[in-house]
C-alpha positions as CSV (number, residue, x, y, z in Angstrom):
1,M,11.6,2.0,-17.2
2,R,12.5,-1.2,-15.3
3,A,10.5,-1.8,-12.2
4,Y,12.7,-3.0,-9.4
5,S,11.4,-5.0,-6.5
6,L,11.1,-3.4,-3.1
7,R,13.9,-5.6,-1.8
8,S,16.2,-4.6,-4.6
9,R,15.4,-0.9,-4.1
10,L,16.2,-1.2,-0.4
11,M,19.4,-3.1,-1.1
12,W,20.6,-0.5,-3.6
13,V,19.7,2.4,-1.2
14,F,21.3,0.8,1.9
15,G,24.3,-0.4,-0.2
16,I,25.0,3.1,-1.5
17,L,24.6,4.6,2.0
18,L,26.9,2.0,3.4
19,C,29.5,2.6,0.7
20,V,29.3,6.4,1.2
21,F,29.5,6.1,5.0
22,L,32.5,3.7,5.0
23,G,34.1,5.7,2.2
24,L,33.9,8.9,4.2
25,T,35.0,7.1,7.3
26,G,38.0,5.7,5.5
27,V,38.9,9.2,4.2
28,V,38.6,10.8,7.6
29,L,40.6,8.1,9.3
30,D,43.3,8.3,6.6
31,R,43.6,12.0,6.9
32,A,43.6,11.8,10.7
33,F,46.4,9.2,10.6
34,R,48.4,11.2,8.2
35,S,48.0,14.3,10.3
36,S,49.0,12.3,13.3
37,V,52.1,11.0,11.5
38,E,53.1,14.5,10.4
39,A,52.5,15.8,13.9
40,G,54.7,13.0,15.3
41,A,57.4,13.8,12.7
42,A,57.3,17.5,13.8
43,E,57.8,16.5,17.4
44,Q,60.7,14.2,16.5
45,L,62.4,17.1,14.6
46,Q,61.8,19.4,17.5
47,V,63.7,17.0,19.7
48,Q,66.5,16.9,17.2
49,I,66.7,20.7,17.3
50,Y,66.9,20.6,21.1
51,L,69.8,18.2,20.7
52,L,71.6,20.6,18.5
53,L,71.0,23.5,20.8
54,S,72.4,21.5,23.8
55,A,75.6,20.6,22.1
56,V,76.5,23.7,19.9
57,D,78.4,26.8,20.8
58,E,79.4,29.9,18.9
59,R,82.6,31.9,18.7
60,D,83.4,34.8,16.3
61,G,80.4,33.9,14.1
62,E,81.4,30.2,13.8
63,F,79.5,27.3,15.4
64,Y,81.2,24.3,16.9
65,F,80.0,21.4,19.0
66,L,81.2,20.9,22.5
67,E,80.3,17.2,22.5
68,T,79.4,14.5,20.0
69,L,75.8,14.7,18.9
70,Q,73.6,12.0,20.3
71,E,72.0,11.4,17.0
72,P,74.6,9.6,14.8
73,R,72.7,10.3,11.6
74,F,73.9,13.9,11.7
75,N,77.4,12.5,11.1
76,Q,76.5,10.0,8.4
77,L,76.6,11.3,4.8
78,D,73.2,11.3,3.1
79,S,71.6,9.6,6.2
80,G,68.3,11.2,5.5
81,L,68.5,13.5,8.6
82,Y,70.1,17.0,7.9
83,G,70.8,19.9,10.3
84,Y,71.3,23.6,9.4
85,I,72.0,26.8,11.3
86,S,71.3,30.0,9.4
87,S,70.3,33.6,9.8
88,A,68.0,35.8,7.8
89,S,70.8,38.2,6.9
90,T,73.6,35.9,6.0
91,G,71.9,32.7,5.1
92,E,73.6,29.3,5.9
93,L,76.1,29.4,8.8
94,W,76.5,25.7,9.5
95,R,75.3,22.3,8.2
96,S,75.7,18.8,9.6
97,D,78.1,16.3,8.1
98,S,75.1,14.4,6.7
99,A,74.2,17.4,4.5
100,R,77.6,18.0,3.0
101,A,76.5,16.6,-0.4
102,F,72.9,17.3,0.0
103,D,71.1,20.1,-1.9
104,P,67.8,20.9,-0.2
105,P,64.7,21.2,-2.5
106,E,64.0,24.7,-1.5
107,P,67.1,26.4,-0.2
108,G,65.3,29.7,0.4
109,F,64.3,28.5,3.8
110,L,67.8,29.4,5.0
111,R,67.0,33.1,4.8
112,E,63.6,32.9,6.3
113,R,62.9,35.2,9.2
114,I,61.3,33.2,12.0
115,G,60.3,34.8,15.3
116,V,62.2,34.0,18.4
117,G,60.7,30.9,20.1
118,Q,58.6,30.1,17.1
119,S,58.8,27.0,14.9
120,R,57.7,26.4,11.3
121,F,56.9,23.0,9.9
122,Q,56.7,22.3,6.2
123,V,56.4,19.3,3.8
124,M,59.0,19.8,1.1
125,P,58.6,17.7,-2.1
126,G,61.8,17.1,-3.9
127,E,62.7,15.3,-7.2
128,A,63.7,12.0,-5.5
129,A,61.9,12.2,-2.2
130,V,59.7,14.2,0.1
131,Y,61.2,15.9,3.2
132,F,59.8,17.2,6.5
133,R,61.4,20.5,7.5
134,L,61.2,22.1,10.9
135,S,62.8,25.6,11.6
136,Y,63.1,27.1,15.0
137,G,64.0,30.7,15.8
138,I,66.3,31.5,18.8
139,L,68.0,34.6,20.3
140,W,71.6,33.9,21.1
141,E,73.2,34.5,24.5
142,D,74.5,38.0,23.5
143,G,70.9,39.1,23.3
144,I,71.4,40.5,19.8
145,S,71.9,37.7,17.4
146,E,68.9,35.7,16.0
147,F,69.5,32.4,14.4
148,N,67.4,29.7,12.8
149,F,68.0,26.1,13.7
150,T,66.5,23.8,10.9
151,V,66.3,20.0,10.6
152,L,65.2,18.2,7.5
153,E,64.3,14.5,7.4
154,N,63.4,12.2,4.6
155,A,59.6,11.5,4.8
156,D,59.6,8.2,3.0
157,P,59.6,6.0,6.1
158,Y,56.6,8.0,7.4
159,Y,54.7,7.8,4.2
160,S,55.5,4.1,3.9
161,E,53.8,3.7,7.3
162,I,50.9,5.8,6.0
163,R,50.6,3.6,2.9
164,N,50.7,0.4,5.1
165,F,48.0,1.9,7.3
166,R,45.9,2.9,4.3
167,R,46.2,-0.5,2.8
168,D,45.1,-2.2,6.0
169,L,42.4,0.4,6.6
170,W,40.7,-0.1,3.2
171,S,41.1,-3.9,3.5
172,W,39.3,-3.9,6.8
173,L,36.7,-1.5,5.6
174,G,36.1,-3.6,2.6
175,G,35.7,-6.7,4.7
176,V,33.3,-4.8,7.0
177,A,31.3,-3.6,4.0
178,V,30.9,-7.2,2.7
179,L,29.9,-8.4,6.2
180,L,27.5,-5.6,6.7
181,L,26.0,-6.2,3.2
182,M,25.5,-9.9,4.1
183,I,23.9,-8.9,7.4
184,Q,21.8,-6.3,5.7
185,T,20.6,-8.8,3.1
186,F,19.5,-11.2,6.0
187,L,17.8,-8.4,7.9
188,L,16.0,-7.1,4.8
189,R,14.8,-10.6,4.0
190,W,13.6,-11.0,7.6
191,G,12.1,-7.5,7.7
192,L,10.2,-7.9,4.4
193,A,9.1,-11.5,5.2
194,P,5.6,-10.3,6.2
195,L,5.2,-8.7,2.7
196,S,6.3,-11.9,1.0
197,R,3.9,-13.9,3.2
198,M,1.1,-11.5,2.3
199,A,1.9,-11.9,-1.4
200,L,1.8,-15.7,-1.0
201,D,-1.5,-15.4,0.9
202,L,-3.0,-13.2,-1.9
203,R,-1.8,-15.7,-4.4
204,A,-3.6,-18.5,-2.4
205,I,-6.7,-16.4,-2.4
206,E,-6.5,-15.9,-6.1
207,L,-6.2,-19.7,-6.6
208,G,-9.1,-20.3,-4.3
209,E,-7.0,-22.0,-1.6
210,K,-7.9,-19.4,1.0
211,D,-10.9,-17.1,1.6
212,K,-9.1,-14.2,3.2
213,L,-5.9,-13.0,4.8
214,E,-5.7,-14.8,8.1
215,A,-1.9,-14.6,9.0
216,E,-0.7,-12.6,12.0
217,Y,0.9,-9.5,10.4
218,P,2.9,-6.7,12.0
219,K,0.8,-3.8,13.2
220,E,1.9,-1.7,10.2
221,L,0.3,-4.3,7.8
222,R,-2.8,-5.1,9.9
223,G,-4.7,-2.1,8.5
224,V,-3.7,-3.1,4.9
225,A,-4.7,-6.7,5.5
226,A,-8.1,-5.6,7.0
227,N,-8.7,-3.3,4.0
228,L,-7.7,-6.0,1.5
229,N,-10.1,-8.5,3.3
230,Q,-12.8,-5.9,3.1
231,L,-12.1,-5.3,-0.5
232,I,-12.1,-9.1,-1.3
233,E,-15.4,-9.5,0.6
234,S,-17.0,-6.5,-1.2
235,E,-15.9,-7.9,-4.5
236,R,-17.4,-11.3,-3.7
237,K,-20.6,-9.7,-2.6
238,Q,-20.7,-7.7,-5.8
239,Q,-20.2,-10.8,-7.9
240,S,-22.9,-12.6,-5.9
241,R,-25.2,-9.6,-6.5
242,Y,-24.5,-9.8,-10.2
243,R,-25.3,-13.5,-10.3
244,T,-28.4,-13.0,-8.1
245,T,-29.5,-10.1,-10.3
246,L,-29.2,-12.2,-13.5
247,G,-31.4,-14.8,-11.9
248,D,-33.9,-12.2,-10.6
249,L,-34.0,-10.5,-14.0
250,A,-34.8,-13.8,-15.8
251,H,-37.5,-14.5,-13.1
252,S,-39.0,-11.0,-13.3
253,L,-39.2,-11.0,-17.1
254,K,-41.1,-14.3,-17.0
255,T,-44.5,-12.8,-16.3
256,P,-44.5,-9.9,-18.9
257,L,-43.1,-12.3,-21.5
258,A,-45.9,-14.7,-20.8
259,V,-48.4,-11.9,-21.2
260,M,-46.8,-10.9,-24.5
261,S,-46.8,-14.5,-25.7
262,G,-50.5,-14.6,-25.2
263,I,-51.2,-11.2,-26.8
264,I,-49.0,-11.4,-29.9
265,P,-50.6,-14.6,-31.4
266,W,-54.1,-13.1,-30.9
267,L,-53.0,-9.8,-32.6
268,K,-51.7,-11.9,-35.6
269,S,-55.0,-13.8,-35.9
270,A,-57.6,-13.0,-38.5
271,E,-60.3,-12.2,-35.9
272,A,-58.2,-9.5,-34.4
273,K,-58.4,-7.3,-37.5
274,N,-62.0,-6.4,-37.0
275,S,-62.2,-6.8,-33.2
276,S,-63.0,-4.0,-30.9
277,E,-60.4,-5.4,-28.5
278,F,-57.5,-4.8,-30.9
279,L,-56.5,-1.4,-29.5
280,S,-57.0,-2.6,-26.0
281,Q,-54.7,-5.6,-26.5
282,L,-52.2,-3.4,-28.3
283,R,-52.1,-1.1,-25.3
284,A,-51.6,-4.1,-23.1
285,A,-48.7,-5.3,-25.2
286,D,-47.2,-1.8,-25.0
287,E,-47.6,-1.8,-21.2
288,Q,-45.8,-5.1,-20.9
289,I,-42.9,-3.8,-23.1
290,E,-42.6,-0.8,-20.8
291,R,-42.8,-3.1,-17.8
292,M,-39.9,-5.2,-19.1
293,N,-37.9,-2.1,-19.7
294,Q,-38.5,-1.0,-16.1
295,I,-37.6,-4.4,-14.8
296,V,-34.2,-4.4,-16.7
297,T,-33.4,-0.9,-15.4
298,Y,-34.5,-1.9,-11.9
299,Q,-32.4,-5.0,-11.8
300,L,-29.3,-3.3,-13.2
301,Q,-29.6,-0.7,-10.4
302,R,-29.9,-3.4,-7.8
303,A,-26.8,-5.1,-9.2
304,V,-24.6,-2.1,-8.1
305,Q,-26.7,-1.0,-5.1
306,A,-26.5,-3.2,-2.1
307,D,-28.9,-1.4,0.1
308,N,-32.4,-0.5,-0.9
309,S,-32.5,2.1,1.8
310,L,-30.3,4.2,-0.4
311,S,-33.1,4.5,-3.0
312,I,-35.3,7.6,-3.2
313,A,-38.4,6.8,-1.1
314,R,-41.8,7.8,-2.6
315,R,-45.3,7.1,-1.5
316,V,-46.9,4.4,-3.7
317,N,-50.6,3.5,-3.7
318,V,-50.6,-0.2,-3.0
319,A,-54.2,-0.8,-4.3
320,E,-53.4,0.6,-7.7
321,T,-50.2,-1.4,-8.1
322,T,-52.0,-4.6,-7.0
323,D,-54.7,-4.1,-9.5
324,Q,-52.1,-3.7,-12.3
325,V,-50.3,-6.9,-11.3
326,I,-53.6,-8.9,-11.0
327,E,-54.8,-7.6,-14.4
328,A,-51.5,-8.8,-16.1
329,L,-51.6,-12.2,-14.3
330,Q,-55.3,-12.8,-15.3
331,K,-54.1,-12.7,-18.9
332,V,-51.2,-15.1,-18.2
333,Y,-53.3,-17.6,-16.3
334,A,-56.5,-17.0,-18.3
335,D,-57.1,-20.8,-18.7
336,K,-57.4,-21.2,-14.9
337,Q,-60.3,-18.7,-14.6
338,M,-58.9,-17.7,-11.2
339,F,-61.4,-15.8,-9.0
340,V,-59.7,-13.1,-6.8
341,H,-61.3,-11.9,-3.5
342,R,-59.9,-8.5,-2.9
343,E,-59.9,-6.9,0.6
344,I,-57.8,-3.9,-0.1
345,D,-57.5,-0.6,1.9
346,K,-57.6,2.0,-0.8
347,H,-55.5,4.4,1.4
348,A,-52.6,1.9,2.1
349,Q,-49.3,3.5,1.1
350,F,-45.9,1.9,0.5
351,I,-43.0,4.2,1.2
352,G,-40.1,3.1,-1.1
353,D,-39.3,2.3,-4.7
354,K,-42.4,1.4,-6.7
355,R,-40.3,-1.2,-8.6
356,D,-39.6,-3.0,-5.3
357,L,-43.4,-3.1,-4.6
358,M,-44.0,-4.4,-8.2
359,E,-41.4,-7.1,-7.6
360,L,-42.9,-8.2,-4.3
361,L,-46.5,-8.3,-5.6
362,G,-45.5,-9.9,-8.9
363,N,-43.6,-12.8,-7.2
364,V,-46.2,-13.5,-4.5
365,L,-49.2,-13.3,-6.7
366,D,-47.5,-15.3,-9.5
367,N,-47.0,-18.1,-7.0
368,A,-50.6,-17.9,-5.9
369,Y,-51.8,-18.1,-9.5
370,K,-49.4,-20.9,-10.3
371,Y,-50.1,-23.1,-7.3
372,G,-53.7,-22.1,-6.6
373,S,-56.6,-24.1,-8.1
374,S,-59.5,-21.6,-8.6
375,E,-59.5,-18.8,-6.2
376,L,-57.3,-16.6,-4.1
377,I,-57.6,-13.8,-1.5
378,V,-55.7,-10.6,-1.5
379,R,-55.7,-8.6,1.7
380,I,-53.9,-5.3,2.0
381,K,-54.2,-3.1,5.1
382,R,-52.3,-0.5,6.9
383,E,-50.1,-1.7,9.7
384,G,-51.6,0.9,12.0
385,M,-54.1,3.6,11.3
386,L,-51.6,6.3,12.3
387,T,-48.5,4.8,10.6
388,D,-47.3,4.4,7.0
389,G,-46.6,0.7,7.3
390,V,-48.5,-1.8,5.2
391,V,-49.3,-5.5,5.4
392,I,-49.8,-7.6,2.3
393,Q,-51.5,-11.0,2.6
394,V,-52.0,-13.4,-0.3
395,E,-53.9,-16.7,0.1
396,D,-54.5,-19.5,-2.4
397,D,-56.4,-22.8,-2.5
398,G,-53.5,-24.9,-3.6
399,Q,-51.7,-27.7,-1.7
400,G,-49.9,-25.2,0.6
401,I,-46.4,-25.4,2.1
402,P,-45.7,-27.7,5.1
403,N,-44.4,-25.8,8.2
404,E,-41.1,-27.7,8.1
405,Q,-40.4,-26.5,4.6
406,V,-41.1,-22.8,5.2
407,A,-37.5,-21.9,5.8
408,Y,-36.4,-24.0,2.9
409,V,-38.6,-22.3,0.3
410,L,-37.3,-18.9,1.3
411,Q,-33.8,-19.9,0.1
412,R,-32.7,-19.1,-3.4
413,G,-33.3,-22.0,-5.8
414,A,-35.4,-24.0,-3.4
415,R,-38.9,-25.2,-4.5
416,A,-41.4,-27.2,-2.6
417,D,-43.1,-28.4,-5.8
418,T,-40.5,-29.6,-8.3
419,L,-43.2,-30.6,-10.8
420,K,-44.1,-27.0,-11.6
421,Q,-41.9,-24.9,-13.9
422,G,-39.8,-22.2,-12.3
423,Q,-36.4,-21.4,-10.8
424,G,-37.3,-21.4,-7.2
425,I,-36.1,-17.8,-6.6
426,G,-39.3,-15.9,-6.3
427,L,-39.8,-16.1,-2.6
428,A,-36.0,-15.6,-2.0
429,V,-36.2,-12.3,-4.0
430,V,-39.3,-11.4,-1.9
431,A,-37.4,-12.1,1.3
432,D,-34.3,-10.1,0.2
433,I,-36.4,-7.0,-0.7
434,V,-38.6,-7.2,2.5
435,D,-35.4,-7.6,4.6
436,S,-33.9,-4.5,3.0
437,Y,-36.9,-2.5,4.2
438,G,-36.6,-4.0,7.7
439,G,-39.8,-6.0,7.2
440,E,-40.8,-9.6,7.8
441,V,-42.1,-12.5,5.6
442,S,-44.3,-15.2,7.1
443,V,-45.7,-18.3,5.4
444,T,-48.6,-20.1,7.0
445,T,-51.7,-22.1,6.0
446,S,-54.5,-20.3,4.2
447,T,-58.2,-20.4,5.2
448,L,-58.7,-21.7,1.7
449,G,-56.4,-24.7,2.4
450,G,-53.4,-23.5,0.5
451,A,-50.5,-21.2,1.3
452,C,-50.8,-17.9,3.0
453,V,-47.9,-15.4,2.4
454,M,-47.9,-12.3,4.6
455,L,-45.5,-9.4,4.0
456,T,-45.1,-6.8,6.7
457,L,-43.5,-3.6,5.5
458,P,-43.0,-1.1,8.4
459,A,-42.8,2.6,8.0
460,P,-39.2,3.9,7.5
461,A,-37.4,4.8,10.7
462,S,-37.2,8.5,9.7
463,Q,-40.9,8.7,9.5
């Protein structure tokens, strides 16, 4: 089925309504004018009957005129105006000179019984013409005799007038219809201009020339424009989350892949076959595979979930999770022989998604291992003894981060040390996750001389 534009649909609808309205108007006016003409003809015939009555007299059943009729057409043969006097019992009693050679279309009217003082108007179609007929019943002076006075007139002049009126009427109505259609087209174009402007603005957004709908639209379209802007913004945020998630996924998989790259060559070596550590290393490899599977699942969920507060909150033991991350990183950075000072509250609890905690600890500790020289400090404590908040503090003995670069390194893709391998998104991911829990990230100078990263994760508001 062909899809017409909104403007075409409205043009068709209003065009049809206009034609129907003007057509009905023309029919009503035509019938009204025709009725008016016929009523005028009846009045004229009534006047002619009064003229006959004023001039006629009767003696011994015969009618004669006392004076010359004021209407000369009664005396002209086939003039188109014919007069008759008749009675219901005897039929025709008199006819005018104009009707001497005229045969009426329906001669039965001469024997009609018409009440005294009553008149009867009729349109009589004939073979050559149409006639108006008016009959009037009277009671003669003797008080006994009833007669009918009838006048017939050729209706062609009247119908010629009707045809002329009809032609002029439909000509004017046709002209009015064309004019109204032109005005309607202009008004529709003006009325639908905001929709056209919105379509152009959406096209500009699609081409990247605009960011959102900014034009001043009528109040009926403001809600639509606001919803479209919200949809556009949501779509952009979703695309940004997808791009961010891809970067985060690659960054998160880096540590488990590094662990696996160290375990697999050892498992393939000859000394691994008879080593007592074979099963231990195999379990470690299996743990890293499971860890990568969890990371992929976690990042995919983050891609379609903008708010971490929507996640199902659980209590996670921070000490156990920290030990797992440190154990994996010790294998990745085994060549550094990093010494870890642990000051961990065994009762510290993180209320949220365990994968978020793993992501936080993995990024912060990975940076400490990467940029530290030989030792680092991990401090974990409860924010308050009566609350469920937790504070995570990681210090290293590297070169540290200057104060003026703290805000910079928390941006996605920013790195203070460009000589080290990495994508510069680790701390940005940490900042995003901590912000989603309403926490804070601070970067200062460590007591060991390097960087000190402190994460403050408060208890949920509902707690």
